[in-house]
C-alpha positions as CSV (number, residue, x, y, z in Angstrom):
1,M,-44.5,17.7,-6.7
2,T,-47.3,19.2,-8.8
3,R,-50.4,17.3,-9.5
4,N,-53.5,17.8,-11.8
5,D,-56.5,15.7,-10.9
6,T,-58.1,15.8,-14.4
7,P,-58.3,12.2,-15.8
8,N,-56.5,12.8,-19.1
9,S,-53.9,15.2,-17.9
10,N,-50.2,14.3,-18.1
11,R,-48.4,14.2,-14.7
12,R,-44.8,15.1,-14.2
13,V,-42.9,14.4,-11.1
14,N,-39.5,15.9,-10.2
15,A,-38.3,13.5,-7.6
16,N,-35.7,14.6,-5.1
17,R,-33.4,11.7,-4.3
18,I,-31.8,11.9,-0.8
19,I,-28.4,10.1,-0.7
20,H,-25.6,10.0,1.9
21,V,-22.2,11.3,0.8
22,K,-19.4,10.0,3.1
23,P,-21.5,10.2,6.3
24,H,-19.1,10.9,9.1
25,D,-21.5,11.0,12.0
26,V,-24.6,8.7,11.8
27,S,-26.2,8.4,15.2
28,V,-27.7,5.0,14.5
29,I,-24.3,3.4,13.9
30,N,-22.2,3.3,17.1
31,N,-18.5,2.6,17.2
32,W,-18.0,1.9,13.5
33,G,-15.5,3.3,11.1
34,L,-16.5,4.3,7.6
35,V,-14.5,2.7,4.8
36,D,-14.1,5.5,2.3
37,G,-12.6,5.2,-1.1
38,G,-12.9,9.0,-1.7
39,A,-10.8,10.2,1.2
40,N,-7.1,10.5,0.6
41,N,-6.3,10.3,4.3
42,G,-7.8,8.6,7.3
43,M,-9.3,10.4,10.3
44,A,-9.6,9.1,13.8
45,G,-12.9,9.6,15.6
46,A,-14.2,8.9,19.1
47,E,-13.7,5.1,18.9
48,M,-10.0,5.4,18.2
49,R,-7.3,5.9,20.9
50,E,-4.3,8.0,20.3
51,M,-1.0,6.1,20.6
52,Y,1.6,8.6,19.3
53,R,1.5,12.1,17.8
54,N,3.7,13.4,15.1
55,P,5.2,16.7,16.3
56,H,5.0,19.7,14.0
57,E,2.6,17.9,11.6
58,F,-0.9,19.2,11.0
59,V,-3.5,18.9,8.3
60,D,-6.6,20.6,7.1
61,V,-9.7,18.6,6.3
62,I,-11.4,19.7,3.0
63,G,-15.0,18.6,2.4
64,A,-16.9,17.7,-0.7
65,T,-17.6,21.4,-1.5
66,D,-13.8,22.2,-1.4
67,S,-14.4,24.2,1.8
68,V,-12.1,23.7,4.7
69,D,-14.2,22.0,7.4
70,L,-11.5,21.4,10.0
71,V,-8.1,23.1,10.5
72,N,-4.9,22.2,12.2
73,L,-5.8,18.6,13.1
74,P,-2.8,16.7,14.5
75,V,-1.4,13.7,12.7
76,G,-0.4,10.6,14.6
77,T,-0.9,6.9,15.2
78,Y,-4.3,5.8,16.5
79,C,-5.7,2.4,17.4
80,A,-9.0,0.6,17.9
81,K,-10.1,-2.8,19.1
82,I,-11.4,-4.9,16.2
83,Q,-12.8,-8.4,16.0
84,A,-11.5,-10.6,13.1
85,V,-13.2,-13.6,11.5
86,G,-13.0,-16.5,14.0
87,G,-13.7,-14.3,17.0
88,Q,-10.2,-13.1,17.7
89,Y,-9.8,-9.6,18.9
90,I,-6.8,-7.5,17.8
91,I,-5.6,-3.9,18.1
92,G,-5.8,-2.2,14.7
93,V,-3.1,0.4,14.3
94,F,-3.7,3.3,12.0
95,N,-0.6,5.4,11.3
96,N,-0.6,8.9,9.9
97,Y,-4.2,9.5,10.6
98,A,-5.7,13.0,11.3
99,G,-6.9,13.1,14.9
100,Y,-10.3,14.5,15.4
101,G,-11.4,12.6,18.5
102,R,-15.2,13.0,17.9
103,G,-17.7,11.4,15.6
104,K,-17.0,8.4,13.4
105,S,-13.6,7.4,12.1
106,V,-12.9,7.5,8.4
107,I,-10.7,4.6,7.0
108,S,-9.0,5.7,3.8
109,K,-9.1,2.8,1.3
110,F,-6.1,3.8,-0.7
111,Q,-4.0,4.7,2.3
112,S,-4.4,1.1,3.4
113,T,-4.0,-0.5,0.0
114,S,-0.7,1.2,-0.5
115,W,0.5,-0.8,2.6
116,G,-0.6,-4.1,1.1
117,I,-4.0,-4.3,2.7
118,K,-6.8,-5.7,0.5
119,V,-9.8,-3.5,0.9
120,L,-12.6,-5.3,-0.9
121,D,-15.2,-2.5,-0.6
122,T,-17.9,-3.7,-3.0
123,P,-21.0,-4.8,-1.1
124,R,-22.0,-8.5,-1.4
125,K,-25.4,-7.6,-2.7
126,H,-23.6,-6.0,-5.7
127,G,-21.3,-9.0,-6.3
128,G,-18.4,-7.9,-4.0
129,E,-16.8,-9.6,-1.0
130,Q,-17.3,-6.8,1.6
131,K,-14.2,-7.4,3.7
132,I,-10.7,-6.3,4.6
133,V,-7.8,-8.8,4.3
134,T,-4.3,-8.1,5.8
135,P,-1.0,-9.8,4.8
136,D,-0.9,-11.3,8.3
137,G,-3.9,-13.5,7.4
138,Y,-6.5,-11.5,9.4
139,V,-10.0,-11.1,7.8
140,F,-12.4,-8.4,8.9
141,R,-15.9,-8.4,7.5
142,L,-17.7,-5.1,6.9
143,K,-21.3,-4.0,7.4
144,Y,-23.3,-2.4,4.6
145,I,-25.7,0.2,5.9
146,D,-27.3,3.2,4.2
147,G,-25.0,2.9,1.1
148,G,-21.8,2.8,3.2
149,L,-19.5,0.1,4.4
150,Y,-18.5,0.2,8.0
151,L,-15.8,-1.6,10.1
152,P,-17.0,-2.4,13.6
153,M,-14.5,-1.2,16.2
154,T,-14.4,-0.1,19.8
155,Y,-12.2,2.1,22.0
156,P,-9.4,-0.1,23.5
157,T,-8.5,-0.2,27.2
158,E,-5.0,0.0,28.5
159,S,-4.9,-3.8,29.3
160,E,-6.2,-4.6,25.8
161,L,-3.6,-2.4,24.3
162,N,-0.8,-4.3,26.0
163,S,-2.2,-7.8,25.7
164,L,-3.8,-8.1,22.2
165,P,-1.8,-8.5,19.0
166,H,-1.2,-5.3,17.0
167,V,-2.1,-5.3,13.2
168,E,-1.1,-2.2,11.2
169,F,-3.6,-1.0,8.7
170,T,-1.4,1.7,7.2
171,S,2.3,2.3,6.7
172,P,4.4,3.5,9.7
173,G,6.5,5.5,7.3
174,S,5.6,8.8,5.7
175,W,2.3,9.2,3.8
176,D,1.8,12.2,1.5
177,P,-1.3,12.0,-0.8
178,T,0.2,14.5,-3.2
179,F,2.6,11.8,-4.4
180,E,-0.2,9.4,-5.1
181,V,-0.7,10.3,-8.8
182,D,-0.7,8.5,-12.2
183,D,2.6,7.9,-13.9
184,D,3.3,8.3,-17.6
185,I,2.1,4.8,-18.4
186,D,-1.2,5.5,-16.6
187,E,-1.6,8.8,-18.5
188,T,-1.1,6.9,-21.8
189,W,-3.7,4.3,-20.8
190,F,-6.1,7.1,-19.8
191,N,-5.9,8.7,-23.3
192,E,-6.2,5.5,-25.3
193,A,-9.3,5.4,-27.5
194,D,-10.1,1.7,-27.1
195,D,-10.7,-0.4,-24.0
196,P,-11.3,-4.2,-23.8
197,D,-14.5,-3.6,-21.9
198,S,-16.0,-1.1,-24.4
199,L,-18.5,-2.2,-27.1
200,D,-18.3,-1.3,-30.7
201,D,-21.3,0.0,-32.6
202,N,-22.6,-3.4,-33.7
203,E,-22.2,-4.9,-30.2
204,F,-23.8,-1.9,-28.6
205,F,-26.7,-2.2,-31.1
206,Q,-27.3,-5.9,-30.2
207,A,-26.9,-5.3,-26.5
208,N,-29.8,-2.8,-26.6
209,G,-32.2,-5.1,-28.4
210,G,-31.6,-3.5,-31.8
211,Y,-32.5,0.0,-30.8
212,F,-30.4,3.1,-30.4
213,L,-31.7,5.8,-28.0
214,P,-32.1,9.1,-29.9
215,D,-30.2,12.0,-28.6
216,N,-33.3,14.1,-28.0
217,D,-34.7,11.4,-25.8
218,I,-31.8,11.2,-23.4
219,L,-32.7,12.8,-20.1
220,N,-30.8,16.0,-19.5
221,G,-30.0,17.8,-16.3
222,S,-33.4,19.7,-16.4
223,N,-35.4,16.4,-16.2
224,A,-33.5,14.8,-13.3
225,F,-33.0,16.3,-9.9
226,A,-30.9,15.0,-7.0
227,T,-30.4,16.6,-3.6
228,I,-27.2,15.8,-1.8
229,T,-28.0,15.9,1.9
230,K,-25.2,16.1,4.5
231,V,-25.9,13.9,7.4
232,S,-22.9,15.1,9.4
233,S,-21.1,18.3,10.2
234,H,-17.8,17.1,8.8
235,N,-17.4,15.0,5.6
236,I,-13.8,14.2,4.9
237,Q,-13.1,14.5,1.2
238,R,-9.3,15.1,1.2
239,V,-6.6,16.3,3.5
240,K,-4.2,19.1,2.8
241,R,-0.9,18.9,4.8
242,H,0.8,22.0,6.2
243,D,4.2,22.9,4.8
244,W,7.2,22.9,7.0
245,D,7.9,26.0,9.0
246,Y,11.3,26.5,7.5
247,E,11.9,29.8,9.4
248,N,11.3,28.0,12.7
249,L,13.7,25.2,11.7
250,R,16.6,27.6,11.0
251,K,17.8,27.4,14.6
252,F,18.5,23.7,14.1
253,F,20.5,24.3,10.9
254,L,22.9,27.0,12.1
255,W,20.5,29.7,10.9
256,R,21.2,28.9,7.2
257,P,18.8,30.4,4.6
258,T,15.4,28.8,4.4
259,Q,16.1,27.6,0.8
260,V,19.0,25.6,2.0
261,I,16.8,23.9,4.7
262,Q,14.1,23.2,2.1
263,D,16.5,21.6,-0.3
264,T,18.1,19.6,2.5
265,L,14.8,18.1,3.6
266,A,13.8,17.4,0.0
267,A,17.0,15.4,-0.5
268,T,16.8,13.6,2.8
269,T,15.5,10.0,2.8
270,Q,12.8,9.6,5.4
271,Y,11.8,6.2,6.5
272,A,10.1,7.2,9.8
273,R,8.5,10.1,11.6
274,Q,9.2,11.4,15.0
275,T,6.3,10.6,17.4
276,L,5.4,12.0,20.7
277,R,3.6,10.1,23.5
278,L,3.2,11.3,27.0
279,P,4.2,10.1,29.5
280,L,7.5,9.0,27.9
281,R,8.2,5.3,28.1
282,R,11.1,2.9,27.3
283,H,10.9,1.0,24.0
284,Y,12.5,-2.4,23.9
285,K,11.4,-3.1,20.3
286,S,12.2,-0.6,17.5
287,R,9.1,0.8,16.0
288,F,11.0,1.5,12.7
289,P,13.1,-1.6,11.8
290,A,14.1,0.1,8.5
291,L,16.3,2.4,10.5
292,N,18.3,-0.5,12.1
293,V,19.9,-1.8,8.9
294,Q,22.2,-0.2,6.4
295,R,20.8,0.7,3.0
296,L,22.0,-0.5,-0.4
297,D,21.3,2.4,-2.8
298,E,20.3,0.4,-5.9
299,D,17.8,-2.0,-7.2
300,V,18.6,-5.7,-6.8
301,A,17.3,-8.5,-9.0
302,T,16.9,-12.1,-7.8
303,G,16.1,-15.5,-9.4
304,T,16.0,-19.2,-8.4
305,Y,17.6,-22.0,-10.4
306,F,17.6,-25.8,-9.7
307,A,20.3,-28.4,-10.0
308,N,20.0,-32.0,-11.0
309,V,22.6,-33.1,-8.4
310,T,22.3,-32.5,-4.7
311,A,25.1,-30.3,-3.3
312,H,27.5,-31.3,-0.6
313,D,25.3,-29.6,2.1
314,G,22.0,-31.0,0.8
315,S,21.0,-28.0,-1.3
316,T,19.0,-28.8,-4.4
317,C,18.6,-25.2,-5.7
318,A,20.2,-21.7,-5.3
319,Q,19.0,-18.2,-5.0
320,L,21.1,-15.6,-6.8
321,Y,21.0,-11.8,-6.2
322,V,22.6,-9.2,-8.5
323,G,22.7,-5.5,-8.2
324,K,21.3,-3.7,-11.2
325,V,24.1,-1.2,-11.5
326,S,27.0,-2.5,-9.5
327,L,26.5,-6.1,-10.5
328,L,27.1,-7.2,-6.9
329,T,26.5,-10.9,-7.1
330,K,25.6,-13.2,-4.2
331,V,24.3,-16.8,-4.1
332,F,22.6,-18.8,-1.4
333,G,22.0,-22.5,-1.4
334,M,18.5,-23.8,-0.6
335,K,17.0,-27.2,0.0
336,S,13.7,-25.9,-1.4
337,D,12.5,-22.6,-2.8
338,S,10.5,-22.0,0.4
339,E,13.7,-20.9,2.0
340,F,13.7,-17.7,-0.1
341,P,12.7,-15.4,2.8
342,A,15.7,-16.5,4.8
343,T,18.1,-15.8,1.9
344,L,16.5,-12.3,1.5
345,L,17.1,-11.6,5.2
346,D,20.7,-12.9,4.9
347,F,21.3,-10.6,1.9
348,I,20.0,-7.6,3.8
349,R,22.1,-8.5,6.8
350,S,25.2,-8.7,4.7
351,F,24.9,-5.9,2.2
352,G,21.9,-3.8,3.3
353,A,18.3,-3.2,2.3
354,M,17.9,-2.5,-1.4
355,N,15.7,0.2,-2.8
356,C,13.7,-2.3,-4.9
357,L,13.6,-6.1,-5.2
358,I,13.1,-7.3,-8.8
359,S,11.9,-10.9,-9.3
360,D,9.6,-13.0,-11.4
361,N,6.1,-14.3,-10.3
362,A,7.3,-17.4,-8.4
363,K,5.0,-18.1,-5.5
364,A,7.9,-18.3,-3.1
365,E,8.9,-14.8,-4.0
366,L,5.4,-13.4,-3.6
367,S,4.6,-15.1,-0.3
368,S,3.3,-13.3,2.7
369,A,6.6,-13.8,4.5
370,V,8.4,-11.9,1.7
371,K,5.9,-9.1,1.7
372,N,6.3,-8.7,5.4
373,I,10.1,-8.4,5.1
374,L,9.7,-5.8,2.3
375,R,7.2,-3.8,4.3
376,Q,9.4,-4.0,7.4
377,F,12.4,-2.6,5.7
378,Q,10.6,-0.2,3.4
379,I,11.6,-2.0,0.1
380,T,9.5,-1.7,-3.0
381,A,8.9,-4.7,-5.3
382,H,8.7,-5.2,-9.0
383,Q,7.8,-8.4,-10.9
384,S,8.5,-9.2,-14.5
385,E,5.6,-10.1,-16.8
386,P,4.8,-13.8,-17.3
387,Y,6.8,-15.4,-20.1
388,Y,9.1,-12.4,-20.3
389,Q,12.0,-13.5,-18.2
390,N,14.3,-11.1,-20.0
391,Q,12.7,-8.3,-17.9
392,N,14.5,-9.8,-14.9
393,P,18.2,-8.9,-15.0
394,A,19.0,-11.9,-12.7
395,E,18.1,-14.4,-15.4
396,R,21.0,-13.2,-17.6
397,R,23.3,-13.1,-14.6
398,I,22.4,-16.7,-13.7
399,Q,23.2,-17.9,-17.2
400,F,26.6,-16.1,-17.1
401,V,27.4,-17.5,-13.6
402,K,26.4,-21.0,-14.7
403,S,28.7,-20.9,-17.7
404,L,31.7,-19.8,-15.5
405,V,30.9,-22.6,-13.0
406,R,30.9,-25.2,-15.8
407,T,34.3,-23.9,-17.0
408,L,35.7,-23.9,-13.4
409,M,34.5,-27.4,-12.7
410,D,35.8,-28.7,-16.0
411,Q,39.2,-27.1,-15.6
412,T,39.7,-28.3,-12.0
413,G,38.0,-31.7,-12.2
414,S,35.6,-30.9,-9.4
415,P,32.9,-33.5,-8.6
416,S,29.3,-32.5,-9.5
417,C,28.3,-32.4,-5.8
418,L,30.5,-29.3,-5.4
419,W,28.5,-27.1,-7.8
420,L,27.3,-24.8,-4.9
421,L,30.8,-24.2,-3.6
422,C,32.0,-23.5,-7.1
423,T,29.1,-21.1,-7.6
424,T,30.0,-19.3,-4.4
425,H,33.6,-19.0,-5.5
426,V,32.6,-17.6,-8.9
427,C,30.3,-15.0,-7.4
428,Y,33.1,-14.0,-5.0
429,V,35.6,-13.5,-7.8
430,L,33.1,-11.6,-10.0
431,C,32.6,-9.1,-7.2
432,S,36.3,-8.3,-7.4
433,Q,36.6,-8.0,-11.2
434,S,36.0,-5.2,-13.6
435,H,32.8,-5.4,-15.6
436,G,33.9,-3.1,-18.3
437,L,31.4,-0.4,-17.4
C-alpha cells in the first residue's frame, strides 16, 4: 500500500484479498472432511479407514494449477464414523475414493449426488440448507468455516465398524469422471441466447435505479488484485485415472493382441470392481447385489391403473410392465399403489433387472424404497414430463390391454370381479403372439 500524507492528495489502495481455495489441510479443523463441489473424485485422509482396495487401479491428483500433486494413489473403499441428526452414529462408506491417508478428506459433491445423495452445500448464512441427506433418511449437518463446508467425522474402531449401521455415500459400482459430461440437450441449452433468470435492457435499467454503468468505469483487471493463497500442500482439483496395462493383461487373455483386450474390456458390462482386503475374510452377504440377478437388456416402462370393482383377491389396482422393444408384458395386482416396490422386485426376480425403468411422476414410483431397489441393482430411471403421459410407453400398452380384457370378458361372460385374472391371461397370450415388428 502506498500512502501520501498531504491533506488534498488522492489515495489509492491495491488490496490483496487472501482466500482459501479447497483447503485440504487446515490445522484448526480436526477430523472433518471438506465438501468440495470442484473435485471430480473424493480423497480419503487421515480420518478415514481403508476397508477394501481396488487392485490395479490408481489415480493421479491434479491441483488447481493443473500440476500433478500426487501420483499413483490407490483407489478403494474407505469409511468414517459420522453422527447424524438425532445423535445416531453410523459408518459412512465412501466407494471409489483415492487413498492418501494423511491430512483432511475431500468429499466430492457430484460423486455423491450421482448416487442419489442430496448435497445441499450452500451455507445457511447465504440462504442455503447446509446439510447432506441420504435416501435412507439420514441427515448430516455441515459446519461452515473459513468459506468451506465440513462434515465432522472420526476414524472408526473395529468394534464400531462391525456394530454401527453402514451408509454408502457413493456408488459401489464403477466411477469414471470422464463420462460425467453434458449431453446434446445440455449443449443446446448452454448455447441458447435467452434464460428465464436474465433481465432485458428495460428490466436491467430499472433494477439499477435508472442508471447504466459506463464501460470506462467498470473496474478492469489492473484495478483489482487478488492473491490466492494455498493453505495446504495438496489441493485436489481433479483426478486422472490410469489406463489399463493391456500388455500385462495379455497373459489372462491367451496372449491375444492388446487391441483385442482393449475392445473386450470396452464392450464388457461392469457392475462391480474387484476389491482386496487383507487378511481375507468370508462374506455372508454379497457386496454387489446387481451381480446376483440376471439382466434384461432393454428399457422397461411401467404404469398403474385402477379398477372400479375389487378383484377376486382383493386387488383394487394393477401395475403393468412392458418392454420397450420386445413388448414383454406383465401385470401384478395390488391392493394399493404402495405395493409398487414389491411388484418391481417380483418383475426383476422373474425376468431380470432392466437397463432403465420408465415411469410417470407418481409418488409411489418415486419413493425411497424404489430408489433403493434401483440403486441396488444398478438400474437407471426416467420419468415422463407432467401432463405428457404419451412419453411413457406403458400408457399406450395399458389402453391396448384393457380393450382386449373387455373383449375377453364380453365374449366369455366373465363376472367383473375376475378382471385381474382376465388381464393376466391377456398379458400371457400377448407374450406368445407376433407383434408385427
